N, C-alpha and C positions, 0 to 999 in steps of 0.2 A: 171347131170341133164339133163333132158329128152328134156325142151325147153322151151321156154318162155309164158308168157300169159301176154298180153296187152288189156286194154281198151280198145275200140274205139266206141266212142260215147256210146251207152249203150248196147252196142253188144262186146265180148270176141275172143280174134284171137290168135290162140296160134300157135307159129311156134317153129319147131323140131329143137332141135341141132344137126347140123349134125356129129358128133362125137360119139353121141348114134348108129347110125349104125356099127359102130367096135365092138359093143356088143350086139346088137338086127337087127334080121335082118326088111327088108324095108316090110313095112303093119303088124309090131308085132304089135300082141295085149295085150301088157303089161300093158297099161293106161288101156284101155277100145277097147272092144268089138267096141262101138259106136266110139272109136280116135284112128284108127290104127296110127301106127309110118308111116308117109308118107312126102314124099319132102314136094309135094301141095296137097292142098285139093279141091274138088270140089265143089259146092255152097251149095248143098246138107248137105257134111260132115261138111263142115263149121258152117253152122246151127245146126248140131249135136251136133259140139266140143261147140257151143256157149251155147247151152240149158245145154249137158255134163259141164262147167265149171261153169254157173250158177247156179247150184243145189249146187255145195259145198261151195258157198258164204253166211257166215250169213246176216240177214237183219236186217234193224231196228239200235235199239242200241247197236247191237253186230256187225253189219257192219263199223256203225263211230266207234267204237272203236277200231276195225282193223287195221281199216285206219289207225286212230290217235296215234297207235303203230311204224307203217312206221316212217322212217328217210321221213323228208319234201320233199325232192323231189322225190318221190317216190307214193305219196300221189294222188289219183286222186278221189273226191268225185263228184257224180252228183248229 
């Protein structure tokens, strides 16, 4: 697992799993050029990461369906 994606209000925060650096180097672009693997992200990198992950998520009814398929403790619908 590369890391953990959490929703912070209406934004996304990505935290890299530190064990991933045993396999991939710091600043590796294994995930994306926009979101290289780093221990900490600057404000501009956090903003790019938010946009990057937002593009992956479905919208509307598909988003609601996806959220409903998660265990109750992991659901966060805004």
